[in-house]
Every structure is written in structure tokens, then in C-alpha cells.
C-alpha positions, 0 to 999 in steps of 0.5 A: 195563221191568223188564228195564232196572231190574233190571239198570240197574246193569250200566251204564256198565261195559256199554254199551247195546249190550253188554247187548244183546248179553248178552240175545240170546246164547246161553249154554250151560252143560254141569254145574250143581254147583259151578262151573255153579251159579255160572256161571248166577247171574252169567249170569242176574243180568249179564241174560242170558235165553237158555240151554241147560243140561245136567245129569242128576244129582240134589242129595246131602248131599256137594253142601252145601258147595260148590253154591249151589243145593244146600239142604234144598229141593232135596235129592234134586231134579234139578239142572237143575230147581233151576237153572231155578227160580233162573234164573226167580226172578231173571228170569221171562223167561228162556228155558231149553232143559233136557237130561240128558246132554250131546247135541252135537245140541241146541248148535247155536244157542249162542253160546258155551259153559260147561263145568262138568263133572267128567269129562275124557272128557266135556269132551274130547267137549264141546270137539271138538263146539264146536270142530266147530260153531264154537262158542266153549268155556269150560273151568273146574275147581276142585279143593280150593283151586285152579282155572283158566279157558281159552276154547277158539276154535281150539287144539286141546284134546287138545294143551293136555292132551295128551292124544293117543288114550290112553283118557279116564278121570281125574275132575278133581274128582269125590268130591275135596275142593273148598271153596266159594270155589274152585267160586264163583270158577272159575264166575264167572271162567268166567262173566265169560270167555263174557261177555268173548267174548259183548261182544268185550273181552279174553278169557283164550285157550288155549293160555293159561290163568288159574290161582288158588290161594286159599291162594297168596299170588300168588293168580292167575297166567297159564301156557301149556297143552299 
């Protein structure tokens, strides 16, 4: 089978049974820009074949410095359409349900969700929907040379970020300076943590979080949220 040959180099790092779990799991990604594009790429090349994708935006020139799917061919194209085309170019058998704005009613079948949005209000909405539906939630963000990732299952997102009841208007990375390696690393780490949840490997569980700074000699460190 083409599938077996395409993804044979995942073995023996992934066992045959783990590869089957990846292939059958339903991965949902919210946001297909910097981090989301790299997360989708990683999961598609891991052999994932089922996706639920959300993005309402289009590519513009300011995306070119860090977004995998941004190119002269995709300029002014809907990000979600470019993402679908990219995924199917890797594996034509990939099945994708695509939507614009995030809709909690569309994630019921998801095995896990990666939140690659840049709006804390949206992240809080997604995290709450995942908690209500008992779906593991992968938080990731990148800004400048830095980024972080954490997986929420039963820990409160609001407590982790000390949000309380105040109105959420802070944007994590919109219109901020972000370099491509930071977006790529955050997205790839998010995909790796989603993989670990699906195949029952250890993962960074909230309130724990993994941080990185590409300009820091440590590069990586762990810390507790909230």
C-alpha cells in the first residue's frame, strides 16, 4: 500500500499499533497560520488522515516571514483552502472537514485539538469547549524568538493564565514580531504533544508547560502555569 511505504520511516520509532492510532485519530487545528501550518504539516507527515480545520483568514504579504503555507501562489487565498491542498498533496486520502470561524458544535468527533490562534479570547472559548466535551486541548503560542506549549485535560485554562472574569482582549501574537523558527518549533511541539496524547506517550500536562527561547542558551525549560 502507498500509505505503508510513505510512512514506513516512522517505524520503529512508532510501533505498528501506534501508527494505526495516528491514522485513525481525528486531529482538529484551530488557526492555520504560523504555528497551525507547521502543526498540520507535521501531523500529515506522521500519517494522520482525519482532520477538522478552522480558519477564516486569507494570506497576505506580512505572513511570508513565518507561515509555511504563505507563498506567491497562495497570496490572498483562504488559508484553509491552501491547507487542504497542502495536506492532500502529501496524502490524497486525507479526509478534512473545513470551517471558517470556530464553532464548538463541530468538534465533537475530534480526538484532540491544537489551538494555534493568536487571540486569547478565542483560546479561552476553545479551551472551555474542549473541557465541556472532554477533548484534550493543546495550547501553543509563539512571539518573537519565544514560544510555549501545554496540554490541558482537567486543569482550568482560566486559572492557568489567571484570567478571572475580566474581559479578554489581549492578543498573544497578532501584529507582533515572530521569526519563522519560533513559529515552526511551537507548531511542531504542539503536533508532537498531540501525537503523544493519541498514542499514550508522556506529554506536557497543564499546569506544567514547556517554554523555549531561541535566543537563550538554555533554549528549553519547564515551568508551572497559574
